[in-house]
TORMIKE-210301 format. One record per atom (N, C-alpha, C): x, y, z. Coordinates in steps of 0.2 Angstrom, whole numbers, plus 2048, in hexadecimal, padded with zeros to 3 digits. Layout:
REM TORMIKE-210301
XYZ/...
REM end
This chain:
REM TORMIKE-210301
6D4912979/6CD910979/6CC90C973/6CF90F96D/6CE90B967/6D1905967/6D890496A/6DB8FE96A/6D88F996E/6D58FB974/6D18F6978/6CB8F4974/6C78F8971/6C28F696D/6C38F2967/6C98F3964/6CB8EF95E/6CD8E8961/6D08E8967/6D28E196A/6CC8DD96C/6C78E196F/6C18DD971/6BE8DA96B/6BD8DE965/6BA8DC95F/6BE8D695D/6C58D695D/6C98D195A/6C88CA95F/6C78CB965/6C68C696A/6C08C2968/6BB8C7967/6B48C4966/6B48C095F/6B78C395A/6B88C0954/6BB8B9954/6C18B9958/6C58B395A/6C08AE95D/6BD8B0962/6B98AB966/6B38A9961/6B08AD95D/6AB8AC959/6AD8A6953/6B38A7951/6B68A294C/6B789B94F/6B989B956/6BA895959/6B389295A/6AE89695D/6A889395E/6A4891957/6A5895952/6A289394C/6A488C949/6AB88B949/6AD885947/6AB87F94B/6AB881952/6AA87C957/6A287A956/69E87F955/69787E955/69587A94F/69787C949/694878944/697871943/69D870946/6A0869946/69C86594B/69B869951/697865956/690863954/68D868951/68686694E/68686094A/68C860945/68C85A941/68E854945/69385494A/69484E94E/68E84D952/68A852954/684851958/67F84C955/68084B94E/67B84694B/67D83F94D/68383E951/684838954/67F836959/67C83B95C/67783A962/67183795F/66D83995A/668836958/66982F954/66E83094F/67082A94B/673825950/677827955/67A822959/67581E95D/671822960/66B81F964/66781A960/66681C95A/662817956/666811954/66C812952/67080D950/672808956/67380B95C/674807962/66E803964/669806964/663802966/6617FD961/6627FF95B/6607FA955/6657F4956/66B7F5956/6707EF957/6707EB95D/66E7EE963/66E7EA969/6687E6968/6627E8965/65C7E4964/65D7DF95F/6607E0959/6617DC954/6667D6955/66C7D9958/6717D495A/6727D1960/66E7D4965/66E7D196C/6747D4970/6757D2976/67B7D597A/6817D1977/6817CB976/6877C7974/6897CA96D/6847CA968/6867CD962/6897D4962/6857D8966/6887DF966/68E7DF969/6907DB96E/6967DB971/69C7D996D/69A7D4968/6A07D3963/6A17D995E/69B7DC95C/69C7E2958/6A07E795B/69E7E8962/6A17EE965/6A97EC966/6AB7E6968/6B27E4968/6B67E5962/6B37E395C/6B67E4956/6B77EB954/6B17EF955/6B17F6954/6B67FA958/6B67F895E/6BB7FB963/6C27FA961/6C47F495F/6CB7F395D/6CD7F7956/6C87F7952/6C97FA94B/6C980294C/6C5805950/6C480C952/6CB80E955/6CD80A95A/6D380B95D/6D980D958/6D9808953/6DF80994E/6DD80F94A/6D7810948/6D6816943/6D781C946/6D481D94C/6D582494F/6DC825952/6DF81F954/6E6820956/6EA823951/6E982094A/6ED823945/6EB82A943/6E582B943/6E3832942/6E5837947/6E583594D/6E8839952/6EF83B951/6F383794E/6FA83994D/6FA83E948/6F683E942/6F684393D/6F284993E/6EC848942/6E784D942/6EA854944/6EC85494A/6EE85B94D/6F485D949/6F9859947/6FF85B943/6FC85E93D/6F885B939/6F585D933/6F2864934/6EE865938/6EA86B939/6EF87193B/6F486F93F/6F8875941/6FC87793B/6FF872937/704874932/70087792C/6FA87592A/6F6877925/6F387E927/6F288092D/6EF88692F/6F588C92F/6FB88A92F/70088E930/70488F929/70388A924/70788A91E/70588E919/70A890915/70989390E/70788E909/70B889909/70A884903/70687E907/6FF87F907/6FB87A90A/6FA874906/6FA8758FF/6F986F8FB/6FF86A8FC/70586C8FD/70B8688FE/70A864904/70886790A/707864910/70185F90F/6FC86190C/6F685C90B/6F8856908/6FC856902/6FE8508FF/70284C903/70784F907/70B84B90B/707848910/70384B913/6FF848919/6FA842916/6F7844910/6F383F90D/6F783890C/6FC839909/700833908/70282F90E/705833913/707830919/70182C91D/6FC83091E/6F682D921/6F382791E/6F2827917/6F0821914/6F581B914/6FB81D914/700817914/70081491B/6FF818920/6FF815927/6F9811928/6F3813925/6ED810925/6ED809922/6F080991C/6F1802918/6F57FD91C/6FA80091F/6FF7FB923/6FB7F8929/6F77FD92C/6F37FB932/6EE7F6930/6EB7F692B/6E57F2928/6E87EB927/6EE7EB924/6F17E4923/6F37E1929/6F67E592E/6F87E2935/6F27DF938/6EC7E2938/6E67E093B/6E47D9938/6E47D9931/6E27D392E/6E67CD930/6ED7CE930/6F17C9932/6F07C7939/6EF7CB93E/6EF7CA945/6E87C8948/6E37C9943/6DC7C7946/6DB7C1949/6DE7BB947/6DD7B594B/6E07B5952/6E67B8953/6E97B9959/6E57BD95E/6E27C395B/6DE7C795F/6D87C4962/6D57C095D/6CE7BC95F/6D07B7964/6D67B4964/6D77AF969/6D97B2970/6DC7B8970/6DD7BB976/6D77BE979/6D27BF975/6CB7C2978/6C67BC979/6C87B6977/6C47B0978/6BE7B0974/6BE7B396E/6B97B496A/6BB7B2963/6BB7AC960/6BD7AA95A/6B97AE954/6B37AF955/6AF7B3950/6B27BA94E/6B67BC952/6B97C3951/6BE7C394B/6C17BD949/6C67BD944/6C37C093D/6BD7BD93B/6BB7C0935/6B87C7936/6B57C993B/6B37CF93C/6B87D493C/6BE7D393F/6C37D893F/6C67D8938/6C77D3934/6C97D392E/6C57D8929/6BE7D792A/6BA7DB926/6BA7E2928/6BA7E492F/6BB7EB931/6C17EE92F/6C77EA92E/6CD7ED92D/6CD7F1926/6C87EF922/6C87F291B/6C67FA91C/6C37FB922/6C1802923/6C7807925/6CD804928/6D280892A/6D580D925/6D780B91F/6DA80F91B/6D5815918/6CF812918/6C9817915/6C881C91B/6C881B921/6C781F926/6CC824926/6D3822926/6D8827926/6D982B920/6D682991A/6D682D915/6D1833916/6CB831918/6C6836919/6C883B91F/6CB838924/6CD83D92A/6D3841928/6D783F923/6DC844921/6D984A91D/6D4848919/6D084E916/6CD85291B/6CA850920/6C7854925/6CC858929/6D285592A/6D785992E/6D985F929/6DA85E923/6DC86391E/6D786991E/6D086791E/6CB86B91E/6CB870924/6CC86D92A/6CD871930/6D2875930/6D887392E/6DE87792D/6DD87D929/6D987C923/6D788291F/6D2886921/6CF885927/6CA88992A/6C3887927/6C2882923/6BC880920/6B887C924/6B687F92A/6B287B92F/6AC87892D/6A887C929/6A187A927/6A2874922/6A787491E/6A886E91A/6A986891E/6AD868923/6AF863927/6A886092B/6A486592D/69E864930/69986092B/699862925/69485F920/69685791F/69D85691E/69F84F91D/69E84B923/69F84E929/69D84A92F/696848930/69284D92E/68A84C92E/688846929/68B846923/68A84191F/68C83A921/69283A924/694834927/68F83192C/68D835931/689832936/682830933/67F83492E/67983292B/67982C927/67E82B923/67F82591F/68181F923/684820928/68681A92D/68081792F/67B81B932/675819934/67181592F/670818929/66C815924/66F80E921/67680E920/67980891E/679803923/67A804929/67A7FF92E/6737FC92F/66E80092F/6677FE930/6657F992A/6677FC924/6657F891E/6687F191E/66F7F191F/6737EB91E/6717E6923/6707E892A/66F7E392F/6687E192E/6637E592C/65C7E292A/65C7DD925/6617DE920/6617D991B/6647D291D/6667D2923/6687CB926/66F7CB926/6737D0925/67A7CF925/67D7D092C/6797D1931/67B7D1938/6817D693A/6867D393D/68C7D793F/6907D9939/6917D5934/6957D792E/6917DD92B/68A7DD92B/6877E2928/6887E992C/6887E9932/68A7EF936/6917F2934/6967ED933/69C7EF932/69D7F292B/6997EF926/6997F291F/6967F891F/6917F9923/68D800923/692805926/69680492B/69B80892D/6A080A928/6A2805924/6A780691E/6A480B919/69E80A917/69A80E912/69A815914/69881691B/69881D91D/69E82191D/6A481E91E/6AA82191D/6AC823916/6AA81E911/6AA82090A/6A6826908/6A082790B/69C82D90A/69F83390C/6A2832912/6A6838915/6AC83A911/6AF83690E/6B583790A/6B283B903/6AD838900/6AA83B8FA/6A88438FB/6A5844901/6A384B903/6A984F903/6AE84D907/6B5851908/6B8853901/6B884E8FC/6BB84F8F6/6B78548F2/6B18568F4/6AD85B8F0/6B08628F2/6B38638F8/6B68698FA/6BD86A8F9/6C18648FA/6C88658F8/6CA85E8F5/6D085F8F1/6D28598ED/6D98598ED/6DC8588F3/6E48578F3/6E68518EF/6EB8518EC/6EE84C8E8/6F28478EC/6F28408EA/6F683C8ED/6FD83B8E9/6FC83E8E2/70283D8DE/7068438DC/7048498DE/70884F8DC/70E84F8E0/7138538DE/7198538E2/7188588E8/71C8568ED/71B85A8F3/72285B8F6/7248618F7/72B8628FA/72A864902/725862905/72486390C/72885F910/72C861914/73185D918/72E85991D/72E85291C/72A84E921/72D84E928/734850928/73785192F/733855933/73185B930/72D860934/72685C937/723858933/71D855934/71F85093A/72484C939/72684793E/72884A945/72A850945/72C85394B/726854950/72085594C/71A855950/71684E951/71784B94B/71384494B/71683F950/71C83F951/71F83A955/71C83A95C/71D840960/71A841966/713840966/70F843961/708842961/70683B960/70A83795C/70983095B/70982C962/70E82E966/70F82B96D/70982D971/707833971/701836975/6FB832972/6FA83296C/6F482F969/6F382896A/6F982496A/6F981D96B/6F781C973/6FA820977/6F881F97E/6F1821980/6EE82697C/6E782897E/6E282397B/6E4820975/6E081B972/6E0815976/6E6813978/6E680D97D/6E280E983/6E2814986/6DE81598C/6D681598A/6D4818984/6CD81A983/6C9814983/6CB80E980/6C7808980/6CA802984/6CF804988/6D37FE98C/6CE7FB991/6C97FF993/6C47FC998/6C07F6995/6BE7F798F/6BA7F298C/6BE7EC98B/6C47ED988/6C87E7986/6CB7E498D/6CC7E8992/6CF7E5998/6C97E199B/6C37E399B/6BD7E099E/6BC7D999B/6BD7D9994/6BC7D2991/6C27CE992/6C87D0992/6CE7CC993/6CF7CA99A/6CC7CD99F/6CC7CB9A6/6C77C79A8/6C37C49A3/6BE7BF9A5/6B77C19A3/6B67C79A1/6AF7C99A0/6AC7C699A/6A57C599A/6A17C1995/6A07C698F/69E7C398A/69C7C7984/6967CC986/6917C998A/68B7CD98C/68E7D3990/6927D2995/6957D8999/6987DD994/69C7DA98F/69F7DF98B/69A7E3987/6957E0985/68F7E3981/68C7E9986/68B7E798C/6887EC990/68C7F2992/6937F0993/6987F5994/6987FA98E/6987F7988/6997FA982/6937FF981/68D7FD982/688802982/689808986/68B80798D/68C80C991/69181198E/69780D98C/69C811989/69A815983/69781397F/694816979/69081C97A/68B81B97F/687820981/68A826985/690824989/69482998C/69882E987/69982B981/69C83097C/69883697B/69283697C/68E83C97B/690842980/693840985/69684598A/69C849987/69F846982/6A484A97E/6A384C977/69D84E976/69A84F96F/69E85596C/6A085A970/6A485F96D/6AB85E96C/6AE85896F/6B585796E/6B8857967/6B4853962/6B785295C/6B7859958/6B385E95A/6B3865957/6B886995B/6B886A961/6BB86F965/6C386E964/6C6868965/6CD867964/6D086A95E/6CD867958/6D1869951/6D0870950/6CA873951/6C987A950/6CD87F955/6CE87C95B/6D3880960/6DA88095D/6DC87A95A/6E387A958/6E487F952/6DF87E94D/6E0883948/6E088A94A/6DC88C94E/6DB893950/6E1895955/6E389195A/6E989395E/6EF89395A/6F088E955/6F688E951/6F789594D/6F289794A/6F289D947/6F48A394C/6F18A3951/6F28A9956/6F98A8959/6FB8A295A/7028A195D/7078A4958/7068A2951/70B8A494C/70B8AB94B/7058AF94D/7058B694C/7078BA952/7098B6957/70B8B995E/7068BC962/7008BA961/6FA8BC965/6F98B896B/6FE8B8970/6FE8B4975/6F88B597A/6F68BC97B/6F18BD97F/6EA8BA97D/6E98BA977/6E38B7974/6E38AF975/6E98AD974/6EA8A5975/6E88A497C/6EA8A8981/6E88A6988/6E08A7989/6DD8AC986/6D68AD987/6D28A7984/6D58A597E/6D289F97A/6D289997E/6D8897981/6D9891985/6D589198B/6D489798E/6D0897994/6C9896992/6C689998D/6BF89898A/6BE890988/6C388D985/6C2886983/6C1882989/6C588398E/6C587E994/6BE880998/6BC886997/6B588899A/6B0884997/6B0883990/6AB88098D/6AA87898F/6B0875990/6B086E993/6AD86E999/6AE87299E/6AB8729A5/6A48739A4/6A18769A0/69A87799F/69787199C/69A86C99B/697865999/69486299F/6978639A5/6958609AB/68E85F9AD/68A8659AD/6838659AF/67F8609AA/6818609A4/67D85C99F/67E8559A0/6858539A2/68684C9A3/68284A9AA/68284F9AF/67E84D9B5/67784B9B3/67484F9AF/66D84E9AD/66C8469AA/6718449A6/67083E9A3/6728389A8/67683A9AD/6788359B2/6728349B7/66E8399B8/6688399BC/6638359B9/6628349B3/65D8319AF/66082A9AC/6668289AE/6698229AB/66581C9AC/66281B9B2/65E8159B3/6588149AF/65581A9AD/64F81A9A9/6518199A2/65781C9A0/65881C999/65A815996/65E81299A/66180B998/65C806996/65780499A/6537FF998/64E802992/64C808992/64880B98D/64B80A986/65280C986/65580C980/65880597D/65A801982/65D7FB980/65A7F5982/6557F5987/6527EF989/6547EE991/6507EA994/6517E999C/6587E699D/65B7E2998/6617DF99A/6677E499B/6667EA998/66B7EF998/66A7F499E/6667F39A3/6657F79A8/66B7F89AD/66F7F39AD/6767F39B1/67B7F79AD/67A7FA9A7/67E7FF9A4/67E8069A7/6798079AB/67880E9AE/67D8109B2/68080C9B8/68580F9BC/68C80F9B8/68D80B9B3/69380B9AF/6938129AB/68D8139A8/68C8199A4/68E8209A8/68B81F9AF/68C8259B3/6938279B4/6988229B5/69F8239B6/6A28259AF/6A08229AA/6A38239A3/6A282A9A0/69C82C9A1/69A83399E/69F8389A1/6A08389A8/6A583D9AB/6AC83C9A8/6AE8359A7/6B48349A5/6B583799E/6B083799A/6B0839993/6B1841993/6AE844998/6AF84C999/6B784D99B/6B984899F/6C18499A0/6C584899A/6C3844996/6C7843990/6C684998B/6C084C98B/6C0852987/6C4857989/6C5858990/6CA85D993/6D185B991/6D2855991/6D985298F/6DA854987/6D5853983/6D685597C/6D785D97B/6D386197F/6D486897E/6DA86A980/6DD868986/6E386A989/6E9868984/6E8862981/6ED85F97D/6ED864976/6E7865974/6E786A96E/6EA87096F/6E9873975/6ED87A977/6F4879977/6F7873979/6FE87297A/701871973/6FD86D96F/70086C968/700872964/6FB876964/6FB87D961/700882964/70288196A/70788596D/70E88296C/70F87E968/71687B966/71987796C/71487396F/71686F975/714868974/71586596E/71285E96C/715859971/71B85A973/71E854978/71B85497F/71885A981/71485A987/70E855987/70B855981/705850981/707849982/70D84797F/70F840980/71183F987/71484498B/716843992/70F842996/70A846994/704845998/70083F996/70083D990/6FC83798E/6FF830990/70582F990/708829990/706825997/70682999D/7048259A3/6FD8239A3/6F982599F/6F28249A0/6F081D99F/6F2819999/6F0812998/6F480E99D/6FA8109A0/6FD80C9A4/6F980C9AB/6F78129AD/6F48129B4/6ED80F9B3/6EA8109AD/6E380C9AC/6E48059AC/6E98029A9/6EA7FB9A9/6EB7F89B0/6EF7FC9B4/6F07F99BB/6E97FA9BF/6E57FF9BE/6DF7FF9C1/6DA7FA9BF/6D97F99B8/6D57F39B6/6D77EC9B8/6DE7EB9B9/6E07E59BB/6DE7E39C2/6DE7E99C6/6DC7E89CD/6D47E89CF/6D17EC9CB/6CA7EE9CC/6C57E99C9/6C77E89C2/6C27E49BE/6C07DD9C2/6C57D99C4/6C47D39C7/6BF7D39CD/6BF7D99D1/6BB7D99D7/6B57DD9D5/6B57E29D1/6AF7E69D0/6AC7E59C9/6AF7E19C4/6AC7E09BE/6AC7E79BA/6A67E89B7/6A57EE9B2/6A67F49B6/6A37F59BC/6A47FB9C0/6AC7FC9C1/6B07F79C2/6B77F89C3/6BA7FB9BD/6B87F99B7/6BB7FC9B1/6B98039B0/6B28059B2/6B080C9B1/6B38109B6/6B480E9BC/6B78139C1/6BE8149BF/6C180F9BD/6C88109BB/6C98159B6/6C58149B1/6C58199AB/6C38209AD/6BE8219B2/6BD8289B5/6C382B9B8/6C68279BD/6CB82A9C1/6D182C9BC/6D38289B7/6D98299B3/6D782F9AF/6D18309AC/6CF8369A8/6D083C9AC/6CD83C9B3/6CE8429B7/6D58449B8/6D983F9B9/6E08419BB/6E38439B4/6E28419AE/6E48439A8/6E284A9A7/6DC84C9A8/6D98539A7/6DD8589AC/6DE8569B2/6E185A9B7/6E885C9B4/6EC8569B2/6F28579AF/6F385C9A9/6EE85B9A5/6ED85F99F/6EC8679A1/6E88689A5/6E786F9A8/6ED8729AB/6F186E9AE/6F78709B2/6FC8729AC/6FC86E9A7/70186F9A1/6FF87699E/6F987799D/6F787D999/6F888399E/6F88829A4/6F98889A9/7018899A9/7058849A8/70C8859A8/70E8889A2/70B88799C/70C88A996/70A891995/703893997/700899996/6FE89D99C/6FE89A9A2/6FC89D9A9/6F589E9A9/6F18999A6/6E989A9A6/6E68949A9/6E18949AD/6DD88F9B0/6D688F9AD/6D288A9AD/6CB88B9AC/6C888F9B1/6C38939AF/6C08989B4/6BD8949BA/6C08979C0/6BE8939C6/6B68949C8/6B389A9C6/6AC89A9C7/6A88969C3/6AA8959BD/6A78909B8/6A78899BB/6AC8879BE/6AD8819C1/6A88809C7/6A88859CB/6A38859D1/69C8859CF/69A8899CA/6938899C8/6918839C4/6968809C0/6948799BD/6938749C2/6978739C7/69786E9CC/69086F9D0/68E8759D2/6888779D5/6828759D1/6828779CB/67C8759C6/67C86E9C5/68286B9C4/6828639C3/67F8609C9/6808629CF/67E85F9D5/67685F9D5/6748659D4/66D8669D5/6698639CF/66B8639C9/6678609C4/6688589C3/66D8569C6/66E84E9C7/66884C9CB/66684F9D1/66184D9D5/65A84E9D2/6598549CE/6538569CB/6528509C6/65784E9C2/6568499BD/6558429C0/6588419C5/65783A9C8/6508399CB/64D83F9CE/64783E9D2/6418409CE/6428439C8/63D8449C3/63C83E9BF/63783A9C1/6368339BE/6338349B7/6368319B2/6338319AC/63582A9A8/6318279A5/6328219A1/63082299A/63381D996/63181D98F/63282498B/62E826987/62E82C983/62E832987/62C83298E/62C838992/63383A993/638836992/63F838993/64183D98D/63E83C987/63F841982/63C848984/638848988/63684F98B/63A851991/63B84D995/63F84E99C/64685199A/64A84D996/65184F995/652856992/64E85798C/64F85E989/64D86498D/647862991/645868996/64A86999B/64D86499E/6528659A3/6588699A0/65A86799A/65F869997/65E871996/658873993/65787A992/65787E999/65587B99E/65587E9A5/65C87F9A7/66087A9A6/66887B9A8/66B8819A4/66988199E/66C88799A/66988E99D/66388E99F/6608949A2/6638959A8/6658909AD/6688919B3/66F8949B2/6738919AD/6798949AC/67989B9A9/67489C9A5/6738A39A3/6728A89A9/66E8A69AE/66C8AA9B4/6738AB9B8/6778A69B8/67D8A69BC/6838AA9B9/6818AC9B3/6878B09AF/68B8AC9AB/68A8A69AA/68F8A29A6/68E8A399F/6888A599D/6878A7995/6878AE995/68C8B2993/68C8B9994/6898BC98D/6888C298E/6858C6988/6898C5982/6908C5982/6948C497D/6948BD97A/6938B897E/6928B197C/68C8B1978/6868B497A/6808B4977/6818B7970/6848BC970/6858C0969/6898BC964/68E8B8967/6928B4963/68E8AE960/68A8AB964/6868A5962/6818A795D/67E8AD95E/6798B0959/67D8B1952/6838B4952/6868B594C/6888AE949/6898A994C/68B8A3949/6858A0945/67F8A0948/67989E945/6778A293F/6798A9940/6778AD93A/67C8AB934/6828AA936/6878A8931/6858A192E/68289D932/681896930/67C89692B/67789B92A/67289B925/67589D91E/67B89F91E/67F8A1918/68589D917/685896919/68A892918/68C891911/69289090F/69488F908/693888906/691887900/6908818FE/69687F8F9/6978788F8/69C8768F3/69B8798EC/
REM end
């Protein structure tokens, strides 16, 4: 009895640690919701569809590179730092490597900018890409610090740095664009925000670029190479729809409308930046300690969290035709059906991220490459056939189908490794609640600021329904309560 009680307490503590890190990082990333809304509506109205389309194209290309590089190092860094005894040596090695790759990537973008602009039939992109390229090494330096913080278990510090980034991004972009700098002002605002992120990270940890490090880079490469392939494939897939739409004859206005729907759909994956790194850090420790039963429990719970995103996405889809013109103007009403497909595609990519994190922490990095490589290939074929016939909807449908197939493949791989599936009853309940509340949201007419009442009310009702259906257990409630109690005593630098 004592052993069972101790194991239950340990499982609760383990789940609490996962939820604690995920919760605070998600709350920080959640600032993307209000700041992103304000930034998006401000830029679309200040720059117009054409101007915002150019900004979105340049931001997409640069973000592709930045997060592609970080994806190579992120999971590898978190895993090795969380398991290592000499964490300073690993931190120095990673910092040098990631900064070096970021500098090389920036020089390549500056050199290739005219060719990229010609390919996309937008000469103005040349100068925009060259300016945005300055952000690449800075982003990778800041992200390296955040990965080290996560590996050390300093989730609150990572959350604070993230919160500072989103807040300063909003302030700098609004100020610089209002000063008349237009698209370059928006780019400079993004760069300034990443600098603020880095400064906050350095208040918590200060890994040196210059100290000696005997950490064997071969060990890092053993994980980094397959993860590089996986990251490259996923980054190619992630924004391929927008690039393919423009390359296959779409106008700058269509690109702007699609980019609005694409950016708004990212809110469906708000927990993804938090859940995957915390999952890697926690599962890596458990795996190294031989706690395989707890790894299975944690993997199942993580996939369950992703499935519970579905009802909230359905709420937004039901109100999409009301949201788009209110937020961005009547010209963007056609973004509603695009958004409806892309938000569910985003949840699929969250599941891909979670299952990939489980595989990386389970010493199966090569599996992530095998699962990821087909995605951009299949997506490119789909875009090639569907975009000429269906335009923006062809791009969004292709993205949704490929994300769904990738999520199913990831779940199958986790089952092969650990013999666990997402809870079947959670899936059934989520589909049922999604179906019901899609129609409730669709037929509860609300315009303008009434949407600010409608969506939160329906969101709270969804939570209540999930509670009544047993999806939020007593243990879940106790864990969540403990998180916020601990949150009131967060450590300061």
